[in-house]
C-alpha positions in Angstrom: 13.4 -5.3 -7.0 15.1 -5.1 -10.6 12.4 -2.6 -12.1 12.5 0.2 -9.1 16.3 0.1 -8.7 16.3 1.5 -12.5 13.7 3.8 -12.2 15.3 5.2 -8.7 19.0 5.0 -10.0 20.6 7.9 -9.2 21.3 11.4 -10.9 24.8 13.1 -11.6 24.0 16.7 -10.5 24.2 17.7 -14.5 20.4 15.7 -13.9 19.2 18.8 -12.8 20.7 21.8 -14.2 18.4 24.5 -15.6 18.2 23.8 -19.1 20.6 25.4 -21.1 19.9 28.0 -23.7 21.7 26.5 -27.3 20.3 22.6 -26.5 16.6 21.6 -26.9 14.1 20.3 -23.9 14.8 16.9 -26.0 18.8 17.0 -25.9 18.8 18.3 -21.9 16.8 15.2 -21.0 19.2 12.6 -23.1 22.2 13.9 -21.6 20.3 13.3 -17.9 18.3 9.9 -19.0 21.7 8.6 -20.2 23.8 9.5 -17.4 20.6 8.1 -14.9 20.6 4.8 -17.2 24.1 4.5 -16.3 24.2 4.7 -12.5 21.6 1.8 -12.8 24.2 -0.5 -12.7 25.9 -0.5 -8.8 29.2 -0.8 -8.1 28.7 -4.4 -6.7 27.0 -5.1 -10.6 30.4 -2.9 -11.6 33.6 -5.4 -9.5 32.1 -8.8 -12.1 32.1 -6.9 -15.6 35.4 -8.4 -16.2 34.5 -11.8 -14.7 31.2 -11.9 -17.3 33.2 -10.7 -19.5 35.2 -14.3 -19.5 32.4 -16.3 -18.7 30.1 -14.7 -22.4 29.8 -17.9 -24.3 31.0 -16.7 -28.1 27.5 -16.3 -29.3 26.5 -13.6 -26.3 25.3 -16.0 -23.3 26.2 -17.0 -20.0 25.6 -20.8 -18.4 24.8 -19.7 -15.7 21.2 -17.5 -16.5 17.8 -18.7 -17.3 17.0 -18.3 -20.6 13.5 -20.1 -20.0 11.1 -18.5 -22.9 7.7 -19.1 -23.6 5.7 -21.6 -22.1 8.4 -23.0 -19.8 9.4 -19.3 -18.3 8.2 -18.3 -15.0 6.0 -16.0 -15.7 7.4 -13.2 -12.7 10.9 -12.0 -11.9 11.7 -13.4 -15.3 14.5 -14.8 -14.6 16.5 -13.8 -18.4 16.4 -10.5 -17.4 19.6 -11.3 -15.7 20.4 -11.5 -19.3 19.9 -7.2 -19.8 21.9 -6.3 -16.8 24.9 -7.9 -18.2 24.1 -6.3 -21.0 23.5 -2.3 -19.5 26.7 -3.7 -17.2 28.9 -3.6 -20.6 26.9 -0.8 -22.1 27.8 1.8 -18.1 31.1 0.4 -18.3 32.0 1.4 -21.6 29.6 5.2 -21.8 31.7 6.6 -19.5 29.3 7.7 -17.6 28.9 5.6 -14.4 31.2 6.8 -11.5 31.9 3.6 -10.6 33.4 2.6 -13.1 37.3 1.9 -13.4 38.7 4.8 -15.9 39.8 1.4 -18.2 36.6 0.6 -18.6 35.1 4.1 -21.1 35.5 3.6 -24.6 36.4 0.3 -23.6 35.8 -2.0 -27.4 36.3 -5.6 -26.1 33.1 -4.2 -23.6 31.6 -2.5 -26.4 31.7 -5.4 -28.0 30.4 -7.2 -25.4 27.0 -5.5 -25.2 26.5 -5.4 -28.7 26.8 -9.8 -29.1 24.5 -10.1 -26.3 21.8 -7.5 -27.3 22.2 -9.3 -31.3 21.7 -12.7 -29.3 18.2 -11.6 -27.8 17.0 -10.0 -32.0 18.0 -12.6 -33.6 14.9 -14.6 -31.6 12.9 -11.7 -31.3 9.3 -13.1 -31.6 7.6 -11.7 -34.7 4.0 -12.6 -33.8 2.4 -10.0 -32.7 -0.1 -11.4 -30.0 2.8 -13.7 -28.6 2.9 -9.4 -26.7 0.1 -9.8 -24.8 -1.8 -13.7 -25.0 1.4 -15.5 -24.1 0.5 -19.0 -24.0 -2.7 -18.7 -25.5 -4.3 -18.6 -29.5 -2.6 -15.8 -30.8 0.8 -17.8 -29.3 0.1 -20.9 -29.0 2.8 -22.7 -26.6 6.0 -23.5 -29.0 5.8 -20.4 -30.1 9.1 -19.4 -31.1 10.9 -16.2 -29.4 12.0 -14.9 -26.2 8.9 -14.1 -25.1 7.1 -14.8 -21.3 3.5 -15.9 -20.9 3.1 -12.9 -18.4 2.8 -9.2 -20.3 4.3 -7.6 -18.6 7.4 -9.6 -19.3 6.8 -8.1 -23.1 4.8 -5.1 -22.7 7.5 -3.2 -19.5 10.5 -4.7 -18.2 11.9 -6.2 -21.1 11.6 -2.6 -23.2 12.5 -1.2 -20.2 16.1 -2.8 -20.1 16.5 -3.3 -23.5 16.0 0.9 -24.1 18.8 1.3 -21.1 21.0 -0.9 -23.3 20.1 1.1 -26.1 20.3 4.7 -24.6 24.6 4.3 -23.6 25.1 2.4 -26.9 24.0 4.6 -28.6 26.9 7.0 -29.5 28.8 3.8 -30.6 28.4 2.6 -34.9 24.8 0.8 -34.2 24.4 -1.5 -37.4 20.7 -1.2 -39.1 18.9 -4.4 -37.4 20.7 -2.9 -34.0 18.7 0.3 -34.5 16.3 -1.1 -35.7 15.2 -3.5 -32.9 15.6 0.0 -29.9 12.6 1.2 -31.8 10.5 -2.1 -33.4 11.1 -3.9 -29.5 9.1 -0.9 -27.3 6.5 0.4 -29.6 5.3 -2.9 -30.0 4.2 -1.5 -26.0 4.0 1.9 -27.0 1.7 0.6 -30.2 -0.6 -0.5 -27.1 -1.3 2.7 -25.5 -4.8 3.5 -25.6 -6.4 -0.3 -26.5 -8.0 -3.0 -24.8 -6.4 -5.6 -24.9 -8.1 -8.6 -23.9 -5.3 -9.6 -21.2 -5.2 -6.2 -19.1 -7.1 -4.3 -20.3 -6.5 0.1 -21.1 -3.1 0.9 -19.3 -3.8 3.0 -16.0 -2.7 3.5 -12.9 1.8 2.9 -13.2 1.4 0.5 -16.0 1.2 3.2 -18.1 3.5 5.5 -16.7 6.0 2.6 -17.2 5.6 2.7 -21.0 5.6 6.0 -21.6 8.8 5.6 -19.8 9.7 3.3 -21.9 8.7 5.6 -24.8 10.6 7.9 -23.5 13.6 6.3 -24.4 12.7 5.0 -27.3 12.1 8.3 -28.1 15.0 10.0 -27.1 17.1 6.9 -28.9 15.1 7.5 -32.3 14.4 11.4 -32.6 11.1 11.5 -32.3 9.8 15.2 -30.9 6.8 13.6 -31.7 6.1 10.6 -29.4 8.6 12.1 -27.0 6.8 14.9 -26.3 3.3 12.8 -26.0 4.9 10.4 -23.9 5.7 12.9 -22.0 2.2 13.9 -21.9 0.5 11.3 -20.9 3.1 10.0 -18.4 2.6 13.4 -15.9 -1.3 12.9 -17.7 -1.6 9.6 -15.3 -0.6 12.0 -12.4 -3.5 13.5 -11.9 -6.3 12.6 -9.5 -8.7 9.3 -10.1 -11.8 9.9 -9.1 -13.9 7.1 -9.8 -14.4 4.6 -7.3 -11.5 1.3 -7.3 -10.4 3.9 -10.6 -6.1 3.0 -11.1 -3.9 6.0 -10.0 -4.1 8.5 -6.6 -7.5 9.4 -5.4 -7.6 12.4 -3.0 -6.8 11.2 0.4 -3.4 10.2 -1.2 -4.0 5.9 -1.7 -3.2 4.2 -5.2 -5.1 2.2 -6.6 -4.1 -0.4 -9.0 -6.5 -4.0 -10.4 -9.9 -3.0 -9.2 -9.7 -1.3 -6.1 -6.6 -2.8 -4.3 -4.6 -0.5 -2.0 -1.2 -0.5 -3.5 1.1 2.6 -2.4 3.2 0.1 -1.6 3.8 -1.3 -5.1 2.5 -0.7 -7.9 2.2 3.4 -6.2 6.1 2.8 -5.2 6.9 2.1 -9.4 4.6 5.5 -10.5 6.7 6.7 -7.6 9.8 5.8 -8.7 9.1 7.1 -12.3 8.0 10.1 -11.4 11.3 10.6 -9.6 13.1 10.3 -12.7 10.9 11.5 -15.1 11.0 15.0 -13.3 14.4 14.8 -11.9 14.9 15.1 -15.9 12.8 17.4 -17.2 13.4 20.0 -14.4 13.7 23.4 -16.0 12.6 22.0 -19.1 9.1 22.4 -20.7 8.0 19.1 -19.8 8.9 19.3 -16.0 5.3 18.5 -13.7 2.8 21.8 -13.7 1.0 22.3 -11.0 -2.0 20.3 -11.4 0.7 17.0 -11.4 2.1 18.5 -8.5 -0.7 18.8 -6.5 -1.9 15.2 -6.8 2.1 14.2 -6.6 2.5 15.7 -3.3 -0.7 14.5 -1.6 0.1 10.6 -3.1 3.7 10.9 -1.2 2.6 12.7 2.4 -0.5 10.0 1.7 2.3 7.1 1.3 4.3 8.7 4.5 1.5 7.4 6.4 2.1 3.8 5.4 5.4 2.8 5.7 6.8 2.1 9.2 10.8 1.2 10.0 12.2 -1.7 11.7 13.7 -0.6 14.5 16.8 -3.8 14.3 17.8 -3.3 11.3 16.7 0.8 11.1 14.8 -0.2 6.9 11.7 1.3 6.0 9.4 -1.3 5.0 6.1 0.2 4.0 2.2 -2.0 5.8 1.6 -4.9 4.7 -1.7 -3.9 4.1 -0.5 -1.5 1.2 2.1 -4.6 -1.0 -1.2 -6.4 -1.9 -0.2 -9.9 -3.4 3.7 -9.7 -2.4 3.1 -10.2 0.9 3.8 -13.6 -0.2 7.6 -13.0 -0.9 10.4 -13.5 0.9 12.4 -10.4 2.1 15.2 -11.9 0.2 13.1 -11.3 -3.2 13.9 -7.9 -2.8 10.5 -7.1 -3.8 7.3 -5.1 -2.4 8.2 -6.3 1.1 11.7 -6.4 1.5 12.4 -2.0 1.5 10.1 1.0 0.8 12.4 0.6 -2.4 12.9 4.3 -3.7 15.5 6.9 -3.2 14.7 10.0 0.0 17.6 11.5 -1.4 16.0 11.4 -5.1 13.2 11.8 -4.1 14.4 15.4 -2.1 16.2 16.9 -5.5 12.9 15.3 -7.5 10.9 17.4 -5.6 12.9 20.3 -4.1 10.5 23.2 -5.5 7.5 22.2 -5.1 6.2 25.0 -2.6 3.8 26.3 -1.1 0.3 23.7 -0.6 3.4 21.5 -2.7 5.8 21.7 -0.4 7.3 18.4 0.5 9.9 19.0 2.9 8.4 18.1 6.5 7.2 14.3 4.4 11.2 14.5 2.9 13.1 15.0 6.0 11.6 12.4 8.3 11.8 9.6 5.6 15.5 10.9 5.1 16.3 10.6 9.0 14.7 7.0 9.4 11.4 8.8 11.0 13.4 9.7 14.0 11.2 12.1 14.4 8.2 10.4 13.5 4.7 11.2 12.3 2.5 11.1 14.8 -1.9 11.2 14.9 -5.1 9.4 12.7 -5.8 10.1 8.9 -8.8 8.7 7.3 -8.2 7.6 3.6 -11.7 8.1 2.4 -10.4 6.5 -1.3 -9.3 2.8 0.0 -11.2 2.4 3.2 -8.2 2.7 5.4 -7.3 3.9 8.5 -3.6 4.7 9.9 -2.8 5.5 13.7 -0.3 6.7 14.8 2.0 7.5 18.2 5.2 8.0 18.5 6.0 4.0 19.9 3.7 2.3 17.7 1.8 2.0 14.2 -2.0 0.7 13.1 -3.1 -0.2 10.2 -7.1 -1.2 9.8 -7.8 -2.3 6.0 -11.4 -2.4 4.4 -13.9 -3.8 2.2 -16.7 -2.6 0.5 -19.0 -2.4 -2.3 -16.2 -0.3 -3.6 -13.0 -2.3 -3.3 -11.3 -5.0 -3.6 -9.6 -7.4 -1.2 -6.8 -8.8 -3.1 -5.9 -11.0 -5.6 -4.6 -13.6 -6.9 -1.7 -13.7 -10.1 1.6 -14.6 -11.8 1.1 -18.0 -8.9 1.4 -15.2 -5.6 -0.6 -15.0 -2.9 -3.5 -18.6 -3.6 -4.4 -17.7 0.3 -4.8 -14.6 0.6 -8.6 -14.1 0.5 -9.0 -12.2 4.5 -7.0 -9.6 3.2 -8.1 -5.9 3.1 -11.5 -8.0 5.2 -11.0 -6.5 8.1 -7.3 -5.9 8.9 -5.2 -4.3 11.9 -1.2 -4.8 11.9 -0.1 -3.6 14.1 3.6 -2.3 14.6 5.8 -1.6 17.1 9.1 -2.9 16.7 8.6 -3.3 13.2 9.6 -6.7 12.7 6.3 -8.6 14.0 5.4 -9.9 10.8 8.8 -10.0 8.6 8.8 -13.1 6.5 6.1 -15.4 8.5 3.8 -15.5 5.7 5.0 -19.5 4.0 5.0 -20.5 8.1 1.1 -18.4 9.5 -2.1 -19.2 9.3 -3.7 -17.7 6.4 -6.9 -18.5 8.7 -6.3 -15.9 11.1 -4.6 -12.4 9.2 -4.7 -10.1 12.3 -7.5 -8.2 12.7 -10.1 -10.4 10.6 -13.6 -11.5 12.2 -14.1 -14.5 10.4 -16.4 -18.1 10.5 -13.4 -20.8 11.7 -11.2 -22.8 9.0 -14.7 -22.3 7.3 -14.1 -20.8 4.5 -12.1 -23.0 1.4 -8.4 -21.0 1.2 -7.9 -21.1 -3.1 -6.2 -19.4 -5.6 -9.4 -19.4 -7.0 -11.0 -17.5 -3.8 -9.2 -14.9 -3.0 -10.0 -11.3 -4.9 -14.0 -10.6 -4.2 -15.4 -6.9 -4.6 -17.4 -6.1 -1.1 -20.8 -6.3 -1.0 -21.6 -3.1 1.6 -21.6 0.0 0.5 -21.7 1.2 4.0 -17.9 1.2 4.6 -15.9 4.4 6.0 -13.3 6.1 8.2 -13.6 9.3 10.0 -10.7 11.6 12.2 -10.5 14.9 13.1 -6.5 14.2 12.7 -5.7 12.8 15.7 -8.8 10.7 16.8 -10.5 8.7 14.5 -12.9 5.8 13.7 -13.3 2.6 10.9 -16.5 2.1 10.2 -17.1 -1.9 8.4 -20.9 -3.0 7.2 -19.5 -6.8 6.4 -21.3 -9.0 3.8 -18.9 -12.5 3.5 -18.0 -11.4 0.0 -18.1 -15.1 -1.4 -20.1 -16.6 -0.6 -23.1 -14.1 1.7 -21.9 -16.9 5.2 -21.1 -14.4 8.0 -22.5 -10.9 8.1 -21.8 -8.2 11.1 -21.4 -4.5 12.0 -17.8 -3.3 13.4 -16.8 -0.3 14.0 -12.3 0.7 14.9 -11.7 3.7 17.3 -8.0 4.6 17.2 -7.4 6.3 20.7 -4.6 7.7 22.5 -2.6 4.8 23.7 -5.7 1.9 22.5 -7.4 0.8 19.2 -11.9 0.0 20.8 -13.2 -2.7 18.6 -16.8 -2.8 18.9 -18.4 -6.1 16.7 -22.2 -5.9 16.8 -25.1 -8.5 14.8 -23.1 -11.5 13.9 -25.1 -13.6 11.9 -24.2 -16.9 10.1 -26.0 -18.2 7.7 -26.9 -21.4 7.8 -27.8 -22.1 4.2 -24.4 -21.2 3.7 -22.0 -23.2 6.4 -22.1 -26.3 7.4 -20.9 -27.3 11.6 -20.7 -25.1 14.6 -17.6 -24.2 14.1 -17.3 -20.4 16.1 -17.2 -16.1 14.8 -13.4 -15.4 15.8 -11.8 -12.5 15.3 -8.1 -12.7 15.3 -5.5 -10.7 17.9 -3.0 -11.9 16.3 0.0 -13.8 14.1 3.0 -12.5 14.5 6.5 -13.1 14.7 6.8 -15.6 18.1 8.8 -13.4 21.0 9.8 -14.2 24.7 8.9 -18.3 24.5 6.1 -20.1 24.6 4.8 -18.1 27.1 1.9 -15.6 27.6 0.0 -13.7 30.7 -3.8 -14.4 31.0 -4.7 -12.6 33.9 -1.5 -11.6 35.6 -0.9 -15.1 34.9 2.0 -16.4 33.4 1.4 -19.3 31.5 2.7 -21.9 28.8 1.8 -22.0 25.8 1.6 -25.5 24.3 1.3 -26.3 20.2 -2.4 -24.4 21.2 -4.1 -23.6 24.2 -7.8 -22.7 24.8 -7.8 -20.7 27.7 -10.8 -17.6 29.2 -9.4 -14.5 31.0 -9.7 -10.5 31.6 -6.6 -9.7 30.1 -3.8 -10.7 27.8 -0.6 -9.3 27.6 2.0 -11.0 24.9 5.5 -9.5 23.9 4.6 -6.0 25.6 1.1 -5.8 23.9 -2.3 -6.3 26.1 -5.8 -6.5 25.2 -8.7 -6.2 27.8 -12.0 -7.6 27.0 -15.1 -5.0 27.9 -18.0 -6.9 29.3 -16.7 -11.0 29.5 -14.3 -12.0 29.5 -12.1 -13.1 26.3 -12.2 -17.4 25.0 -8.5 -17.5 24.1 -7.5 -20.3 22.0 -3.5 -18.9 22.2 -0.5 -20.7 19.8 3.8 -20.2 19.9 6.3 -22.3 18.2 7.9 -23.5 14.9 5.8 -23.3 11.7 7.2 -24.9 8.6 6.3 -23.3 5.4 7.3 -22.9 1.5 7.6 -19.4 -0.7 7.2 -21.6 -3.1 3.8 -22.7 -3.0 3.0 -19.3 -2.1 4.0 -16.9 -4.9 7.4 -17.5 -7.6 9.9 -16.4 -4.2 13.3 -18.5 -4.4 13.5 -18.4 -0.7 11.7 -22.3 -0.4 10.7 -24.0 2.3 11.4 -22.3 6.0 11.1 -22.6 9.7 10.0 -19.4 11.7 8.5 -19.0 15.8 4.7 -17.6 15.3 2.9 -16.6 18.3 -1.2 -16.1 17.3 -4.1 -15.6 19.2 -7.4 -15.4 18.3 -11.5 -15.4 20.7 -14.6 -17.0 20.0 -16.7 -13.1 20.0 -20.7 -14.0 21.1 -23.7 -12.3 17.7 -23.9 -9.8 20.1 -22.4 -6.9 20.3 -19.1 -7.5 22.4 -15.7 -5.9 22.4 -12.3 -6.1 23.5 -9.0 -3.0 23.3 -5.6 -3.1 22.3 -3.0 -1.6 23.9 0.3 -1.6 21.6 3.5 -0.9 24.1 1.8 -1.3 26.9 3.4 -2.2 30.6 1.5 -4.6 33.0 -0.1 -1.3 34.9 -1.7 -0.3 32.8 -3.2 -3.3 31.6 -4.4 -3.9 35.3 -5.3 -0.7 35.5 -7.5 -0.5 32.3 -9.1 -4.2 33.4 -10.6 -2.1 36.8 -11.6 1.2 35.5 -11.4 1.6 31.5 -10.8 4.8 30.6 -12.9 4.8 27.7 -16.7 3.0 27.7 -17.9 1.2 24.7 -22.0 2.0 24.2 -24.4 0.9 22.5 -27.5 2.7 22.2 -30.0 0.5 20.8 -27.8 0.1 18.3 -25.7 3.2 17.5 -22.2 1.4 18.3 -19.8 4.8 20.6 -17.1 4.4 22.9 -16.6 7.3 25.6 -13.9 8.5 27.6 -11.5 11.2 28.0 -13.4 14.3 27.0 -14.4 12.1 23.4 -17.0 10.9 22.2 -17.3 8.3 18.6 -21.3 8.1 17.7 -21.7 5.6 14.2 -25.0 5.7 13.1 -26.2 3.0 10.6 -28.2 2.4 8.0 -32.1 0.6 9.9 -30.9 1.8 13.4 -32.3 4.3 15.0 -30.6 8.3 14.1 -30.7 9.3 17.8 -28.5 8.6 20.4 -28.3 9.7 24.6 -25.0 9.3 26.4 -25.6 9.3 29.8 -23.5 10.2 32.6 -19.9 9.2 31.2 -16.9 10.3 31.2 -18.0 13.1 28.0 -20.4 14.4 29.7 -21.9 13.9 33.5 -25.2 14.3 32.1 -27.0 13.4 29.1 -25.6 14.2 26.0 -28.2 13.1 22.9 -27.4 13.2 19.7 -29.8 13.4 16.9 -28.8 13.1 13.4 -31.0 12.8 10.0 -29.0 10.3 8.0 -27.0 7.4 9.0 -22.7 9.4 9.1 -20.1 8.9 11.4 -19.5 11.4 14.4 -16.4 12.2 16.0 -16.7 14.8 19.4 -13.3 16.0 21.2 -13.2 18.7 23.5 -10.6 21.1 23.3 -8.7 22.9 26.8 -10.5 25.6 28.2 -9.6 29.5 27.7 -10.9 32.3 28.9 -14.6 30.1 30.2 -14.5 28.5 26.9 -14.4 25.5 26.3 -14.2 23.8 21.8 -16.3 20.8 21.1 -15.0 20.0 18.1 -17.7 17.7 15.7 -16.2 15.5 12.4 -18.4 13.8 10.7 -17.9 11.4 7.2 -20.7 9.6 5.1 -19.5 5.7 5.2 -21.1 5.1 2.4 -20.3 8.2 0.2 -23.4 9.2 -1.3 -24.6 12.3 1.2 -24.8 15.6 0.1 -25.3 17.0 3.9 -26.1 15.9 7.2 -28.3 17.9 10.2 -27.6 16.8 13.4 -29.1 18.1 16.4 -26.9 17.9 19.9 -28.7 18.6 23.0 -27.3 18.7 26.5 -28.4 18.0 30.3 -25.4 19.9 31.3 -23.5 21.8 29.2 -24.7 25.3 27.2 -23.9 25.1 23.8 -22.8 27.6 21.7 -22.5 27.9 17.9 -18.9 28.7 16.5 -19.5 28.8 12.6 -22.1 28.9 10.4 -22.9 25.8 10.1 -24.4 25.9 13.1 -27.8 27.8 14.5 -29.0 28.0 17.8 -27.5 28.5 22.1 -28.2 27.2 25.2 -29.1 23.7 25.5 -29.7 23.0 21.5 -27.6 23.9 18.6 -28.1 22.2 15.1 -25.6 21.8 12.5 -26.4 21.9 9.3 -23.3 20.4 7.4 -22.0 20.3 4.0 -20.5 16.7 3.1 -18.0 16.3 -0.3 -18.6 14.1 -2.8 -17.1 13.2 -5.9 -13.7 12.2 -5.8 -13.3 13.9 -1.7 -16.8 11.3 -1.1 -16.5 10.0 2.3 -14.4 12.2 3.7 -14.6 13.7 7.3 -15.7 17.4 7.9 -15.0 19.5 10.5 -17.4 21.9 12.8 -16.9 23.6 15.7 -18.6 24.2 18.7 -18.0 25.5 22.3 -19.1 24.8 25.7 
């Protein structure tokens, strides 16, 4: 959060005026950046300046700051950064550039002396062993090596150089010593020198890490007046905002998702850091030769539009938050830690200013307006993120977010002591947001075996820190969307031991999501015992006490309740089991956990009320439907006369109803499906494909005797260049409406070209008329 605040600090209006002819671009950017850096010190922090001035010791430190170094220091959120935050506050107050600083602070010699004393303390203890930069605690820099270093390379390569260069720019006009000027260059220069190296600790700098190092290098170049480094750093920083088209590649993808650490969806953390860096970069570069070109604008606009879909509003606090699927290991932090689980952590006003001249295909006015109004005008529809195996479904009153695992993505990670039990994250999760506080601050106490939406062998997987992150085993995983409705498709094999395999589809409808699981196989050689296969309906903050409704009967939930029924209602969310009843296990009540056991959180032990529900599922095809923010009357009607019918047509899974049809053709399964006498077609509707694909059909409103039928197709395996689709109806006269189609009458043939490369797995629509 501290790093985010610096990058997102508010810039004065002067940061956005055109460059004056009398100033070079570097001079303009230097002026704007110093104003940005000064504003990092907030009014609340500025209020502590006099107290810190009095309590600073003769050598330049404070007794209430944790100065642990080397192997003794905390790896994540290094507490020693508090030292630099106080130094920056002194420098900001002295500079006269912070409008929140009292007038008497400007040019105050005591403040300058205190800032420089704090800097000198660090400079005198700066490590001299180059191995400590990225390999602290290892052979090149063993524990006990003197100096201000951390075992986590991030502290040495990004965090401290970023704080240090901020202080250096703010005191730049002062009469600095040669040592001070030298250290303001040599410390951030260590990271600059790593820009092209393949380091054993973190590999080659990519994504948000590359952007952050370049940000610090720009500050270093401005301090030293090095135009060559300034130009190269700006070029590399802006170059980090180009599309990443290889599967699992770090950075922005064509669907708007941001991947980091080998394919983990991270819009809400590393992506947010990259966004904040862009906000600062573009805000400072507007009107200069360093401003983003159209190629960068295209990628950034795609990224921002995609990120908007991943953000929801906590209706109680009116705070915007990231979907938990997008914050990776930071799900293991309490909101009081001010990490990615606490806030979107970027300034929407600053965002609007940075992209105010984005126009035409890059225009972001609507997105910025919705974010600035906290979604008072909600974003609705369905969005497929084909590069990250992820789908978001939004209606005015709820948001559903589904994350799957494929051979092109990783599920999660355990890094810096965070997320030791997160094995099931990203493996078919389904988070639902109605109030927005369903999952707030419960992770220390929840059951990590019961991640919402996942299917697993109950408690068969050992949850431990060395068994968290895996790349998926199956390639036939993906999403198909027509913009209003969609389907997520996952062919699954347990990535750790192959103990469980199944096929699973989520059909996202107008007011619900229909979930179908099929071909469930337990590998008896990989798992022992008779533990059942379960699907988790939800695990969330408990509401309304320990009571639920099963088949319209109120039931009290002791610590654990096993019960069967066709419907479940809890907290205004409803569930209907299709075909066979649920075999439910319900739990509600206080659960105690220690946040420091799952991360470096400062929150410690906490007790929260948690509700969980899961159902055992048969090994054959099974479907249930989830209705978020529904009513008892609707749930009763849906249980009696479902609006949508789940389909299993000899292995082709689908859903039909309300003028919509979805069909999923799997590898190794039939390539023809006949849908008979459903709410989509009163007769027989036969679909034949020449390759496995996912299909959506949606009927439009009939006008002048013509009814449009939109056919949307995607290839989950992302390997096809085209597909041939044949449609036949016994009751509907089909006519082609574009050049991708041929035939008339009861049969038409669609020859659809599928996109490849960075667009592999994306949806393509073809129009037919009825």
